[in-house]
N, C-alpha and C positions, 0 to 999 in steps of 0.2 A: 155739490154739483161738481161730476169730472168734466172736464175738458179735454177732445181728442182731437189731435191734428191727424186728418186723412190724407192719403197720400193724392196726388194729382189725380185729375180725370183721365181715364182713359181715352174717352170720346174725344175730348178737347185735345189732349195731347197727339193723337193720331191725325185730327185734322189740322192741327198747328204745323207737324212736321210736312203734311202735303203742302200746305200753303206756304211755308217757308222755303221748301225746295223749289216751288215754283215762282217764288218772287225775285224782284231785281235788289240785288245787295244781299248781307248778311244779316240774318235774323236771331235774335236771343231768345230762347224759350226760357222763362224762369218756371222754377219748380216743377218741371215734367214728371210725369209718373215714371218710374223705374221699375219695369216689370217683363216679364216675358214677351208680352205683345208688344210693347213699345219698343224693346230692345230688338225684337224682330223687325220692327218698322224701320228702325233706325240702321240696322244691319242691312235691309233691303235697299235703301236709298244708297247706302256705301255700294253695294254691288252694282247699282246703276250709275255710278259715277258721281254722287253728290258728296260733297264732303261735309261730314257732321262731327264736330268736336265735343265731347261730353266733359263737364265738370260735375262737382257734386250736385248743385242745385241750378245748374243752369246749362242748357245744350245750345250750340252756336252751329248754325245751318248756312251754308253758302249757296245761295239760290242760283238756279239755271233756269230763265225763263225759256229758252230754247229747247229745254228738255234734258234727258239724261247725258253724263258725260261719255259714257261708255257706248260703243256702237253696238256690242252684245253682251249679255249678261245671263247669269243663273241665279234666279231670285228664290231662296227657299222662304216661305211664308210662316211657317210654323203652325200654330193654332189659330192664329190672328185673323179674325174675318175682316176688319180693317185693312190689315196689310194685304189680305188677300184679294180685296176689291178695290182699294184705293191704288195701290201700285201699279197694276196694270194699265189702269185708267190714265194715271200720270205718264206712265212711259208711251201711251198712244200718242202724245203731243209732241214727242221727239221724233227722231231719225234713227232706225237700228232695229235689231231683231234681240228680242227679250223673252226669256223663257221663265215661266213661273210654274212652282210647285208647292206643295203644302202638305201638312201632317195626314193621316188618315181619316182624322176627326174632323178636319177642314175640308178634305176631298169630299166627305158627304153632305156637306153645306151647299145649298143651291147658290148658282151664279147666272143662270140662264137669261134672267131679264136685262141684267148688264150687259153680258155678253151680245145679245139681240140688239140692244140699242147701240153700242159701240160700233157693230156692225153696219146699222143703218147710217150711222156717220161716216161709212167709208173705212172704218178701221179693219186691217187684215188681221183677224183674231181666229186662232184655231184651237180646239180643245184636243189634248193629247189622249185621252181616254174616254169617259162617259161625256156625253154633250151637255154641256150648262155646268160643268164641274172643273175643279183642277184636276191635273195639269192642264196648262194652257200656254201658248205663244202668241206674242204679239209682233207683227211685221210692221212697226211703225214708219210713218212718213207724214208726221202731222195731220191735224184734224181742220177741216174746213169749218165746219160747224152746221147749222140748220136747224130744221124742226124734226121732233120726234115725239112719240107717245111712249109713256111707260108705264108698266103696273108695278107699282112698289109696296104691294100688298104683302109680300113674303118679309120685305127688310127695306127700311128708309135708306139703309146705307148705298143701295143701288141710285137713289135719288141725289143722295150726298155727292158720290163720286161724280155724277154727270155734272152737277151744279158746280162743283170745284175744277172740273176740266173747262167750262165755259169760257172763263176768261182767258184760257191758253189757245183758244180757236181764233182761226182767221176771222171768222163772221160772227161769232157768238152763237149762242145757243136758245132756243125755244123748246121748253119741255113740258109737255102736256101729261098731267097724272091722271089716270084712270082709279087708281086704288092707292091708298098711302096709310102705312102703320107707323107707329110710334113718330108722329107728326112733331112733337118736341126737339127731336134730333136734327130734325130739318132746319128749326128755327136756331139751333147751334150753330149749324153750318152757315145759314145767312147772315147771322151776326158775326162770324168770324171772318168770312169772306170779305165782309165789308171794312172789317178793321184793317185788312192788309189790302185796302184800296179798290175792291171789285165793284161793279155797279149791278145790281139784280134787283129786279122788282117781281111781285106776283100779283097777276091778274086771273082771280079766280082759282082754275085748277092749272094754271099754265105759269111758268116761271121762265122769266125773260133775262137773258145773263149776256151782257155786253162783252166784248173783246178786249178788256181793259188791261190783261196782265194784273200782276201783282205787286205791291211795294213792301219791302223788309222793314222791319222794326223791332221793338221789344215787346214781347207778348207773356202775360202771366198767366199760368194754368191754375184754374180753381180746383179745390179738393173734388173728390169724385163722390157725387150725391148717390149712386147706386152702391157704393162702398158703404156710405155713412148709413145708410138703411138699415145694416145690422145694427149698428150701435144704437139708433133710434128705437129699433124694434126691441133691443135688449131693456132699454130706459122705460119704455111703455110698459114691460112685462113684469118687472120688479118693483114691487111698493117701496116706495121711498127713494127711488133712484133718479137721478136725472143726467142728462148728458149734453153739452154745447160743443157744437162743432164751427169752429170759426172759419170765415172764408166762404160759407154758404149762406147768403142772406137774401134780401129783397133782389138783388140786382143779379144773382146767380142765372147762367146761361141754360143749367140743366133742368130739363122738365121733371127729372126723377127725385128732385126736391120736392114734389107733389105726393110723395110717400107720406110726409108728415101729416097732410090733410086727412089721408086715409087713417091714420093714427089718432087725429083729432076727433074724427066721426067714431071712433070706438071708445073713446073716453080719456084718452091722454090729453094733457096739457101741452100745448105747442105754442112756443113766441119765435118770431122770426122778426128779425131785426136787418139794417143795413150792413151789419158785421158778422152776423151769424145766425145760427138756429140752435133752439133749445127745446128738448123733449122732456117731459117729467111724467111719471108715473102717478096716477090716481087712484090705483088699486083696482080700478075696474077695467075692463074690455069688453066692449060690447060686439056682439055679430053685425053682420052687414051684408049686404049686396053691392058689389063695385065693380065699375067698368075699368080695368087697367090697360085698355088697348094702349093708350099714350104712355104708360109707365112700365111696360110690360116686364122690363128687367128686374122690377122688385116684386114680381108676381111671387117667386119663391119665398122671398123674406115673408111676405103676409101669410103664405101658405103654412111656413113652419111656425108661426106665431098664433094660427089660427085655432089651435084646439085649446087654447087657454082663454078663449073667448066664452061668453055667457050664452052664445046661441050660434047658430050656423054662418059660417062666412063662405059667401059665394062670389068668386072670381069670374066675371064675364070678358068676353072679346078678346082673348089671348091666344089665338089660333096660331098666331106666329112664333109662341114660345116653343112650338114643336119642332122647329128648325133652327134651332140654337145649337149651342155646343152639344146639347142633347136633347131629347124630347122632355122639356122641363115640366110640361104638365103631367106626363106620366111617371116621371120620375118623383115628383113631389109626392103623387099618389101612392105610388109603391112603396116609398119610404115612410108615410104616415101609416099604411096599413101595418107595416112591419112593427109599427109602436102601437098598434091596436086600435088606432083611430078610424072610424067610419069616414069614407070619402068617396064620392060619386064624381064621375067624369064625363064630359061630352066632348064634341069636336073643338070647341073653344071654350070651354068652362071647367070650373072644378068647384065642388061644394063639400066643405070640411065641416063636420059635426064637432061639437064641444068633447072634450074627453081628457082623461088624464094619460099622456104616452108613458109607456112603460118600457124599460129596459131590462137586460142589456140587449142591445141591437146595433149590428152594423150598418151603417148608411151606405147604399149603393149610390156613389157620386157620379159613375158614368164619365169620370174625367173633367167635370164640370165644376169649375171654382165657384159658381154661384150656388150650386146644391150644399157643397160644404159649409159656407159662410152663413147660410141661411139656417141650416140644421144646427150649427153652433149656438143658436138663438133657443132652439129647442132643448137643446142639453142643459141650458141653465136650470131647467125644472125636471130633467130627466137622466138620473144616474145612469152610467153604463154605455152610453152611446160613444161609438167609435165610427171611424171613416176609413173605407178601403183604400182612398187614395187622398189622404190629408194634404200632400204636397202639390194639388193641383192647383191649389191658391195662388201658385206663383206667376200664373196668367195676369193677375190683375193687383195683388197684395203678397208677395212674398213672405211678409212679416206679419201676415194677420193673425195667426194663433198667438204669438207672443202678444202682440197690443191687445187682442180681444181678452186674452186671459188677465193681463194687466189692468184693464178697464173692469173686468168682472170683480177684481179682488181689490178695487180701490173703494174705500167706504164712501 
């Protein structure tokens, strides 16, 4: 059995940075993810006037409940969706003029429902180019609060940003959601907000957030469940192999740990304890139909594993994967076809038929870290796979190739 220490969760690290910046006092974040996305988030906080001191295994954030310390700032969000969506929302609670921009990849990703919601709350927010996309400017004068309706069918991050804003408003927020994707990510948000002293309750489709502010403390970042999925998939694929990821167990916040239940349905042995999760190969992978709406970040992992199943693998309700770092549904289909695999797609589904992937082939990554890490699993059984941009894994796991190679070659 191989034990793999997975880097900290990107989703948890980004939320923790927001909450720490908004809290009264200094927060210590233990084992945060160090990657392009999280470093970009911390850099953005620094530009806004928040003090972030980084050590090897701990980041210390001095909170500013009244908002950014800078009156004006230029913030570059890199490729990070959490940075690009959370930081303008945080800045809106302060007083000043803040300009945000992002990479071409992030500029293409939608922001409109969040922009509309912030304007409903009285925030002076202006887009500098295409409406509903970066760049944007926030002329902040605090947020009174109130009630609003939100469509979070494209991204749960819209709802997360507004939920985390709620305790910083004068009167609190009531957010009624008409559609919601990736709901487990919202559960992460709610649990973390409560850890920082917020009062939030859910009544049907409405979330009620009290204007409590946040309290600083020490917060440990759990391993990234989405990143763990590549190692779990590799263990399920290779006969006689098993992997244990410590720190991701029964109390884990992240819904993407649910990926192991998909592997269990396919025939892998799965054991989840309070200290970690283990996946073992049984030498069998069954085809299945699975709804991955709530764990859509692991859709590419399953797509890359699917050709090795004994029957078709159909993944449904994943329309939101078309507006990630790339159109992941089409990217998976394109690359599997390059490998000689029969694939069918629809607006929100992909069906992959059994087959033996054949190389050599270069995987078109579209600059998407999850495409690279997913097809590293396919490469275990397919000689000659290369990537046109292997370095884009820096977004969430800069050391992925070395760690995955070490895992593969560990008996």
